[in-house]
C-alpha positions in Angstrom: -27.1 -4.3 60.7 -27.0 -5.3 57.0 -30.1 -7.1 55.7 -30.5 -9.1 52.4 -32.9 -6.3 51.3 -30.1 -3.7 51.6 -27.8 -5.8 49.4 -30.5 -6.5 46.9 -31.5 -2.9 46.7 -27.9 -1.9 46.0 -27.6 -4.6 43.3 -30.8 -3.3 41.6 -29.6 0.3 41.7 -26.3 -0.8 40.2 -28.1 -2.8 37.5 -30.3 0.2 36.7 -27.3 2.5 36.3 -25.4 -0.1 34.1 -28.5 -0.6 31.9 -29.0 3.2 31.5 -25.3 3.7 30.8 -25.5 1.1 28.0 -28.5 2.9 26.6 -26.7 6.2 26.6 -23.7 4.6 24.8 -26.1 3.1 22.2 -27.9 6.4 21.6 -24.6 8.3 21.2 -23.1 5.7 18.9 -26.3 5.7 16.8 -26.1 9.5 16.7 -22.5 9.5 15.6 -23.4 6.9 12.9 -26.0 9.4 11.5 -29.2 7.7 12.7 -30.2 10.9 14.3 -28.7 14.4 15.0 -26.7 14.6 18.1 -27.3 17.6 20.3 -24.7 20.4 19.9 -21.6 19.8 22.0 -22.6 16.1 22.8 -19.2 14.7 21.8 -17.3 16.9 24.3 -20.1 16.6 26.9 -19.8 12.8 27.0 -16.2 13.2 28.1 -16.4 16.1 30.5 -19.5 14.8 32.3 -17.7 11.7 33.5 -15.0 13.7 35.2 -17.6 15.7 37.1 -19.7 12.6 38.0 -16.7 10.6 39.3 -15.3 13.6 41.2 -18.7 14.0 43.0 -18.8 10.2 43.6 -15.4 10.4 45.2 -16.4 13.3 47.4 -19.6 11.6 48.5 -17.7 8.4 49.3 -15.0 10.2 51.2 -17.6 12.1 53.2 -19.3 8.8 54.1 -16.0 7.2 55.1 -15.2 10.1 57.4 -18.5 9.7 59.2 -17.8 6.0 59.7 -20.5 4.7 57.4 -20.7 1.0 56.6 -19.1 -0.2 53.4 -22.4 -0.6 51.6 -23.4 3.0 52.5 -20.1 4.2 51.2 -20.7 2.3 47.9 -24.2 3.7 47.6 -23.0 7.3 48.3 -20.6 6.9 45.4 -23.1 5.3 43.1 -25.7 8.0 43.5 -24.1 10.8 41.5 -23.2 8.5 38.6 -26.7 7.0 38.6 -28.3 10.4 38.5 -26.2 11.4 35.5 -26.9 8.2 33.6 -30.6 8.5 34.3 -30.6 12.2 33.1 -28.7 11.3 30.0 -31.0 8.4 29.1 -34.0 10.7 29.3 -32.4 13.6 27.5 -31.0 11.6 24.6 -34.0 9.3 24.4 -36.3 12.3 24.0 -34.0 13.7 21.4 -33.8 10.4 19.5 -37.6 10.1 19.4 -37.9 13.6 17.9 -35.4 12.7 15.3 
């Protein structure tokens, strides 16, 4: 049975991922503008990583659907790989930006 906590938790995880994605975009744009040095290969990485993350999300969602999971569980399964990538990028690029 779905509870208000389940929905709120999914909303918070989604908000966290969206906020981290905005931070990653800002850090990359600042790097491209010359505010700090982008790591080698960052420009191609920012395209290729999305393909991998979304493919993993699709696989996780399909696996959840096959098992008969509830719609919210299917959504959360798809969100997880994308959220992991945005969190990792925020940390990696943030540390790099602080070092200069």
